[in-house]
Structures are given as structure tokens and as C-alpha cells.
C-alpha positions in Angstrom: 33.7 56.8 123.9 35.6 53.6 124.5 35.1 52.1 121.1 36.9 48.8 121.8 35.1 48.2 125.1 31.8 48.9 123.5 32.4 46.3 120.8 33.6 43.8 123.3 30.4 44.2 125.3 28.5 42.9 122.3 30.1 39.5 122.9 27.9 38.4 125.8 25.9 35.5 127.2 22.1 35.8 127.7 21.1 32.9 130.0 22.5 29.8 128.3 22.5 31.4 124.9 25.9 32.8 123.7 25.6 36.0 121.7 28.6 36.4 119.5 30.3 39.8 119.2 31.7 41.3 116.0 33.7 39.1 113.6 37.4 39.3 114.0 37.8 41.3 110.9 35.2 43.8 112.1 36.7 44.6 115.5 38.2 48.0 116.0 42.0 48.0 115.7 43.9 48.8 118.9 45.6 51.8 117.3 42.4 53.7 116.8 42.0 56.7 119.1 39.4 58.9 117.5 36.4 58.6 115.2 34.3 60.9 113.0 30.8 60.7 111.6 30.4 61.3 107.9 27.1 61.5 106.0 26.7 60.4 102.4 23.7 62.3 100.9 22.1 62.7 97.5 19.0 62.1 95.5 17.5 58.7 94.7 19.7 56.3 92.7 22.9 58.4 92.8 25.0 55.6 94.3 25.0 56.2 98.1 24.5 52.6 99.0 27.1 51.5 96.4 29.6 53.9 97.8 29.2 52.8 101.4 29.4 49.2 100.4 32.5 49.6 98.2 34.6 51.5 100.7 33.6 50.0 104.0 36.1 47.8 105.7 33.4 46.0 107.6 30.3 44.3 106.3 28.0 47.2 105.6 24.6 47.5 107.2 21.9 48.3 104.7 18.2 48.9 105.0 17.2 48.3 101.4 13.6 47.2 100.7 12.1 46.0 97.4 10.5 48.8 95.4 6.8 48.1 94.9 3.9 49.6 93.0 2.9 51.5 96.1 5.6 54.0 95.3 4.2 54.8 91.8 3.4 58.5 91.7 5.0 59.1 95.1 8.7 58.2 94.7 11.2 59.2 92.1 11.2 56.3 89.7 14.2 57.3 87.6 16.1 54.1 86.6 13.4 51.9 88.0 13.8 49.5 85.1 17.1 48.4 86.6 16.9 49.5 90.2 14.7 47.2 92.3 15.5 48.2 95.9 15.8 51.5 97.7 17.2 52.5 101.1 14.4 53.3 103.6 16.5 54.2 106.7 20.2 54.4 106.3 23.4 52.6 105.2 26.3 52.2 107.6 29.9 51.4 107.1 33.3 52.0 108.6 36.8 52.8 107.2 40.1 53.7 108.7 41.8 56.8 107.2 44.9 56.5 109.4 45.9 54.0 112.1 44.4 56.4 114.7 41.3 57.8 112.8 38.3 55.9 111.7 35.3 57.3 109.8 31.7 56.0 110.4 29.8 56.4 107.2 26.0 57.0 107.2 24.2 56.8 103.9 20.9 58.6 103.8 17.7 57.5 102.0 17.2 59.1 98.6 13.4 58.9 98.3 11.9 62.2 99.3 9.3 60.6 101.6 12.1 59.3 103.8 13.9 62.6 104.1 12.5 63.2 107.6 15.1 60.7 108.8 17.9 63.0 107.6 17.7 65.3 110.7 18.8 62.5 113.0 21.5 61.3 110.6 23.0 64.8 110.4 23.3 65.1 114.2 27.0 65.1 115.2 28.2 64.8 111.6 31.7 66.2 111.0 31.0 66.6 107.3 29.1 65.3 104.3 29.6 64.0 100.8 26.9 65.1 98.3 26.8 62.5 95.5 25.4 63.9 92.2 24.3 62.5 88.9 24.7 64.9 86.0 21.7 63.4 84.3 19.5 64.8 87.2 21.3 67.7 88.8 18.0 69.2 90.0 17.6 66.4 92.6 20.7 67.8 94.4 19.4 71.3 94.9 17.3 70.6 98.1 20.0 68.2 99.4 22.6 71.0 99.3 20.2 73.5 100.7 19.5 71.3 103.7 23.2 70.9 104.5 23.8 74.7 104.2 20.8 75.3 106.5 22.3 73.0 109.2 25.9 74.3 108.7 27.3 70.9 107.7 30.5 71.3 105.6 30.3 69.2 102.4 32.0 68.4 99.2 30.5 67.4 95.8 31.3 64.0 94.4 30.2 63.6 90.7 29.4 59.9 90.3 30.3 59.5 86.6 27.6 57.3 85.0 28.5 56.0 81.5 25.6 57.8 79.9 25.9 60.9 82.0 26.8 64.2 80.4 30.2 65.7 81.3 30.5 69.3 82.3 33.5 71.5 83.2 33.9 72.0 86.9 33.1 75.7 86.7 29.8 74.9 84.9 28.8 72.4 87.6 29.7 74.9 90.3 27.5 77.5 88.7 24.6 75.1 88.1 24.7 74.0 91.8 25.3 77.6 93.0 28.3 76.6 95.1 30.8 78.8 96.9 34.2 78.9 95.2 35.9 76.9 98.0 33.6 73.9 97.9 35.6 71.0 96.3 34.1 69.1 93.4 35.6 65.7 92.5 34.7 63.0 89.9 34.4 59.5 91.1 33.2 56.0 90.3 31.6 54.8 93.6 31.8 51.1 92.4 35.5 51.3 92.9 36.9 51.3 96.5 39.9 53.4 95.6 37.7 56.1 94.0 35.3 56.2 97.0 38.2 56.4 99.4 39.7 59.4 97.4 36.3 61.2 97.9 36.6 60.7 101.7 40.2 61.9 101.7 39.2 65.0 99.8 36.5 65.7 102.3 38.9 65.2 105.2 41.5 67.5 103.6 38.8 70.1 103.1 37.7 69.9 106.7 41.3 70.2 107.9 41.7 73.3 105.8 38.6 74.8 107.2 39.8 74.1 110.7 43.1 75.8 110.0 41.5 78.8 108.2 38.0 79.3 109.6 35.8 81.8 107.8 
């Protein structure tokens, strides 16, 4: 794919109406030669939208909608006293890992009734980050199962909420029934540097898998 030409094509004229292309700061740098799709997955309210927004170098695309009473009894309402919106399709962002490599980030919806959208988001994904909340580990079980079924490599990112219990890595690995080689990293997705460290951990893991396939 010619990423730079595809972006330039967005700057067009329709009749007498000029349609502006990307902002200057959003344009793909000339040094970029390759790209990879990364999916950010997890249960409702674990911080997927926050992570994409904190680490993206471009203005992130979000599809958040206001939570309404229609979701009562249908959606996971954990934390609904402070969370007023939820992702209904996907979040999208972009970050350069090196001068040549850019990652496209796709955050999945957390509410179970929107999980049918995951199949399309998983298509072509190089790998995934599974965000977990230690206050609700059970919401991660099916997420991990779906990735394993599709053969998408993933790492676990433990988003450390202030009131969340802390467990040793080995206990988390056992509770999530993970293979010994799957990385587990603590993070604070509100911080760009922390979210970037998660992505770097994933890329190192994918590189190691490529060098030493099972």
C-alpha cells in the first residue's frame, strides 16, 4: 500500500467545494516504509479508548456514544457511576515505533453485545494487547479465548487502577491460564510513555516469535 499517496488523495476538490486532506501533523512521514495493525482488546471499562487516545500521534478516531438506560440489564454496568460513554464500533490511532515502522491501533468495543464487530477488527492484525483490570479478571477470559481461537499473538497489559488489587505475575498468569511465554506488563494507560512501553513489549514479543517459531 502506498500510504503517502493514499493520504494525499484525501485532499481533493468535489465540484467547487475543496475537501481538505489530513492536517500537517497527521500526514505520514516520508521515512515510513511499513505498517502493522495492532488490536487493543479487553472487557468494558478497562481503558482501551484511553490507551489509544494517550499514545496516538494523530487525533484519535473514537465511536463513543452516551450510555443510556436502554443498556440496563444488557450491558456490563461496572463503574457506570463515573463512566458515561462507551465505544460502539472501534477506536483508531497511529504511532511510529521507528522512523520506518508505524502501528495502526484499533480499539475494540468492550460491551458484549458489540463483540460481533471483533471479527472484522481481528482481520490482518499482527498482534494484540489484552488490557485487564484486576478488579474484574473474569471479563478477560472470553477475550483471551477468542484471540487464541483465531491464532492472534497477544500480551497482557495490567492497567493498574488505584483501587485494584495487586497480584504477583505468576498468580495472574495462573488465574488467566496463560502459557509461560506470554508477557505480562503493568501499565497506566493514561500516560503516553506507559502505553508506548506496552506496544514496544508486544513488538519485541512478536519479533522473538518470528525468530523462534513454535
